[in-house]
N, C-alpha and C positions, 0 to 999 in steps of 0.2 A: 086312324084318327078320330079321336072324340072331341067334338066342339060343344062346350057348355056356356050358358049364359048366366050370369050372377049379377044382381042388382045391389049397388051399395048407395045409399042416400040419393037416390034419384039418378045415379049414373051406372050404365051397363058395362060390365068388363067380360070380355071373351076370353075364355080358358080353351086353348088348343092342346089337349093331351096327347102325348104319343105321336106327335107331328114331326115334320122335317124343317129344317132351316129354310129349305126353298120355297115354302108356304109364305115366307115373309113378303115376297114380291106380289102376292095375291091379296095380302092384307093392307098394304101401303106401297104406292109406287116409289121406284128409287130416287126420282125427282124430288119427292116431297119427304123422304127419309133421311135422317142423320143419325149415324150409329156411334154411340159411345162405348168404347171398350178399353182393355188394358193392353200393354205391350206384348205379354205373354200370349194372349188370346189372339192378337192381331197376327203374331207370327206363327201361331198354330193353324189359324183359319183364313189365311190370306185368300185362297181360292174362293171360299164362301163369301167373303166380304168384297170380292171384286166388283167394281162398278157402284158401289155405295160410297155417299160421303162419310167418311169416318174420322172421329176425333179420338185419338190414341193417348191413354193416360199412363203415368207409372203405375205399377201394381201395388196394392197394400193399403192397410188401414191408416197408416200414417200420411196418406195423400188425401184422405176423407175430410178434406178441411176447406175453409173459405177461399184460400189462395187458388186451389184447384177449380173450384168454382168460377172465379174470376177469369182463369185461363179459358176454360170452356166458354164462357159467355163472349169472351174476345173473338174466339174462333167461330162462334155461331154467327156473329155479326159479319165476320169475314166471308162466311159461307152464304150470306144472304138469307139466314133462316127468318121465316115469317111467321104469322099466326096460323098458317096452312102446313107449316112443318110438323112433322111427328119425330120425337126424339125416341130412340131404341136404346135401352140399356142391354148390351150383350156381355154378360159376366156374372160374377158372383155377387154376394150381398153389398160389397162396397160400392161396385159399378150401379146397380140398382137404385141404392140409396141415394147416390149423388146425382143420378140422371133424373130420378123422379124430383129431386129437390130443385134442380135447374129448370126442369120443365114446368114446374109450378111457379117459378119467379120469372122466366123469361118473358117478356111482353106481357106479363101479369098472367101468364099460363098459357101453354101449348099442349097438344096431345103428347102423351108417352106411352109406350109399350116396352115390355121385357121379353128377353129371351135368357132365361137363367141358365148358365153353364155348370153350377156347382149343385151338388145335392142339397146343401143348407139353403141355397137360394130357391130351389124347386119347393121345397117343402114348408119354407118359413120366410126368408128375408124378401122376397119379391112379391109376396102376397099381403094384402091389406091396407096399402096405401101409405104406410109410414116411410117417409123420406127424410133425410137429414144428414148432417155432417158433425164431425166432433170438434170440440173446443178443448185444446190441451188433453188432459186425461179424462175430460167429461164426455161421455159418449152421447152421441145423437142429442147434444145440448140445443142445437138449432136445427129447425126443420118444420115440416107441415104433413097433414094427413090429407092426401089426393090420390084417388084411384087411377090406376092405368087404364087405358082402353082395351089391352089385350096382353095375355101371357102366352107365349109360344114354347111348348115343352118337346125339346128334340133330346130324347134319352141317349142318343148316340154320342152327345157331347160329354158324358160322363166317363166315357172310355179312357180319356187322356188324364182323368182326374187322379193325383196323387194318393196314396192311402191317407195320410194326414186330413185330407179335404173329405174323404169318406166319413173318417171319425167325427169330423165338425158336423157334418150333416145328420149323422145318427145321434148326436147330443140332443138336437132339436126333436128329432123323431122320438127319442126316449122321453123327453119333456111332455110332448104331446100325449103319450101313452099315460104318463104318470098323472096328468091333470084330466084326461078325458076318456081314456080308452083303456080298461083293464084287460080287455080280449087281446088288443094289439101289444100291450106289455107280454103277455103269455107267449104270443107270436116271436116277438123279439128274443125272449128267453130260449126259444126252440131254434132259432136260425142264427146267422152270423154274417159279417160283412163278405167272406168269399162266397157264401151261399147265395146272398143277393146279387153279387157281381155275376155268377154264374147262371142266374136265372132271371133272364130278363122281364119274363111275365109277372114273377113274383115281386121284382123291384118296381116294375110299372105299377102294380096295384098297391104297394106300400106308399109310393109317392102320391098317387091319386088320393088315398086314403087320408094321409097327412094333409095334403093341400085343402081337401074338404072340410077337415076338422077346423083348420084355420079359417077358411071361408066363411063357415057356419057362425063361429066365434064373433068374427068381423061384422058380419050381417047384422047379428043381434046387439052389437055394440060398438060400432066404429069409431066412436071418439073417445073410447076407454072410460066410461063412466061406471062400469059395473064388470060383466063377465070377461071383457077382453083383458083385465089386469091379470087373470089367471096365466095368460101367455107369458107373464113375467117370472114364472117359477125358476128359481135359480139364476135370475138375471140381476137382482139387486145386487148381491155380493158380486156375482159374476162380472158385471159392468164395472164395479169398482176395481177390480184387480186385473181386468183385461188389458187395459192400456197402462196401468201402473207397471206391470211385469212384461208387457209385450207378449202375451199370451194369445194363441188363436181364439177366436169366439167359442169353438166348441170346448176347448180345455177349460177356459174361464167358466162357462155355463155348467159343465160337468162339476166342477169344484163347487159353484154356487147351489147346484141341486143336491150334492152330497150334505152340506151343512144346512139346507132347507129342510131335508128329509130327517136329519138328525134333531132340527129344532122342532119339527113336526111331532117327533117321537116324545119330547120333552113337553111341548106346550098343547098338543091335540091327542096325545096317547095313540099316535100312529105306530102301528106294530110291525111294518115292513121296511123300515130304513135300510136294513141290511141287504134287503133283496134288490133295492134301488142301486145300492153301492155295487152290489155283485153284477148287476146288469151293465152298469157303466164300465166296470172292469172287463167284462165279457167284449165289449166294443172298443177296447183298448183306450179308454178315457181315463184322465186322472181324477182322483177323488180326494187327496189331500193336497195342502200346499203349505209351505212355510211362508206366510205373509205378515205383513206389518198391520195388525188388526187396527192400531190407532189411526195410521195413515188411511186405511180403507174406510173406516168409520168416518173421517174427515170428509172423504170424497162422498160418501153416502148422504151427508148433510146437504149437498147441492143435487141430489137425485130428484128427478121430476115427480117420482112417487111421493115425495115428503109432504106432509101436511102439518105446518107450524111445528108442534113438538112431537110428532108422530109420523110413522111411515107405514105404508101398506105392504106388508110382507105376504108372499104367497106360501101356503103351507099345505101338507096333504092331511085330508081326514081319513082316507083310505086311498088304495092304489086304484087310479082312475077318477078320482074325485078331490079337486083342490078347492081351497076356500081362501079368501081375502081375510088377512089378520092384522088389524091395526096394531102396531107395537109402539109404545112410548120410546122416545131415542134413549132415553137413560136405560130402560129395560133392555134394548138392543145392545146397548154399549155393554152391559154387564154380560150378556150372552157372548158378545164378541171376545170379551176377556178369556172365556173358556176355550176359545179356539187356539 
């Protein structure tokens, strides 16, 4: 087990890499902990959760809404949760997002920790303090940035992960390689999902490496004024089509990265768009989609990255180096017509 401390805007977050779920009782007492999870995980890990106060939600992005938040708050009141309570999100990105959001608003803020159970949550969703809920087709329209007290990484939880969820996680890993780590890009080209699943040490190193990439970016720019925007590579279009077509996050982001790579070729003379597309295919991710460009553009008009008549789009200058490219909405509309 590796215990690492990181400071974010005056708050310390402890990362327990390569740990076991059983460590949780040493971090927070059962009397002070309330675990939020979903029905699938509750059934799969009943034994691990025994003795903990647990709030069980329906699984899926469609339940990451205000109505679910209201249900959680009602249950917290019934359980007698107070300012000494620590909420623990035990699940994937949907669970960590909603748990962090509730912890930020319940009694004006109580402690929160995460035990990510999906690859996507381990390398991306649970890190950085972004919490929130969806409003209709608009992803994460309501939320806050607030860091957790701890993250506990138990890699054995990945054993029950279906292949689709491995692909979801690798979409974000490929994103990190595209924007920040050309050497990791080469490593990904040389390996595969089956190889990482067979080699626990290789997988543990990959997860830690990705977590550290995101941690470093967030430490430098916690509230997304500069460098943190680069983490949105593939997400601008990806988020627009994700809820529109009920795509998984990884599928939507993969399609978003494909079009961003092609736009980079057009606008930044990026020479390796085909290499990005080939890598996405290698990890079983989609790269094209027949989507309604006009409808997607209208959703983009409500995007948080929009500034008046322009939007900050993340493009690649070279593999491993991304840049923020402000694009006029009329310019983006013309580009979308080509899709």
